[in-house]
C-alpha positions in Angstrom: -71.3 -54.3 42.0 -68.8 -56.6 43.7 -65.4 -57.5 42.3 -65.2 -61.1 41.1 -61.6 -61.1 40.0 -58.7 -58.7 40.2 -55.2 -59.3 38.8 -52.2 -57.0 38.5 -50.1 -56.7 35.3 -47.0 -54.6 34.6 -46.8 -52.3 31.5 -43.5 -52.6 29.7 -41.5 -49.7 28.2 -43.2 -50.5 24.9 -46.7 -50.1 26.4 -47.3 -53.8 26.4 -48.6 -56.0 29.1 -49.5 -59.7 29.7 -53.2 -60.5 30.3 -53.1 -62.7 33.4 -54.2 -66.3 32.8 -57.2 -66.1 35.1 -58.4 -63.0 33.2 -57.9 -64.7 29.8 -59.9 -67.7 31.1 -62.7 -65.4 32.4 -62.9 -63.7 29.0 -62.7 -67.0 27.2 -59.8 -65.9 25.0 -56.6 -67.6 23.9 -53.6 -67.0 21.7 -54.6 -65.1 18.5 -58.0 -64.0 19.8 -58.9 -60.4 20.0 -59.9 -58.2 23.0 -61.2 -54.7 23.1 -60.6 -52.0 25.7 -63.7 -49.8 26.4 -63.3 -46.5 28.1 -66.3 -44.8 29.6 -67.2 -42.6 32.6 -66.8 -45.6 35.0 -63.3 -46.6 33.9 -61.8 -49.1 31.5 -63.2 -52.6 30.8 -61.8 -55.5 28.7 -64.1 -57.6 26.4 -63.6 -60.5 24.1 -64.1 -59.6 20.4 -66.2 -62.2 18.6 -65.2 -61.9 15.0 -67.6 -63.6 12.5 -66.2 -62.1 9.3 -62.7 -60.7 9.6 -62.6 -57.9 7.0 -59.2 -56.3 7.1 -60.4 -53.0 5.7 -63.2 -52.6 8.3 -61.0 -53.9 11.1 -58.3 -51.4 10.2 -60.8 -48.6 10.0 -62.4 -49.5 13.4 -58.9 -49.8 15.0 -58.1 -46.3 13.6 -61.3 -44.9 15.1 -60.8 -46.5 18.5 -57.2 -45.3 18.7 -58.2 -41.8 17.6 -61.0 -41.7 20.3 -58.5 -42.9 23.0 -55.8 -40.4 22.0 -58.0 -37.5 21.0 -61.2 -37.6 23.0 -61.5 -33.8 22.8 -62.3 -34.2 19.1 -65.5 -36.1 19.7 -68.5 -33.9 19.0 -72.2 -34.1 18.2 -73.3 -34.5 14.6 -74.0 -31.2 12.9 -77.6 -30.6 11.9 -76.4 -30.7 8.2 -74.7 -34.1 8.6 -77.7 -35.5 10.6 -80.0 -34.4 7.8 -77.7 -36.0 5.2 -77.6 -39.3 7.1 -81.4 -39.2 7.4 -81.7 -38.7 3.7 -79.3 -41.5 2.9 -81.3 -43.9 5.2 -84.4 -43.1 3.1 -87.5 -45.0 4.3 -85.6 -47.5 6.4 -87.5 -48.1 9.6 -85.7 -48.7 12.8 -87.3 -50.0 16.0 -85.0 -49.1 18.8 -87.1 -51.4 21.1 -86.8 -54.5 18.9 -84.6 -57.3 20.1 -81.1 -57.5 18.6 -80.2 -60.6 16.6 -76.9 -62.2 17.6 -74.6 -61.8 20.5 -74.3 -58.4 22.2 -71.5 -57.6 24.7 -72.5 -55.2 27.4 
């Protein structure tokens, strides 16, 4: 995979940084928009967040989860067999086709 764009930004003492204009343009974001930082085995990537329904409770919970994962990755673990069974029971007869196309936009 070749690099299309690379910019350098300085982190302040408060842990803040400015997203360079060319990166904001590439992401299609502007003042007030949201971005997400994804950390995986390949590194960190930045993505635009498309918010259709801004639910403060869900947004706050997801932010809490994301921060907890970043700051405490050692706490991630597989579902226990008991919790997996409980989730399966709660889902009831709901059928899921993992090969079916996903409706709506999907960021990869």
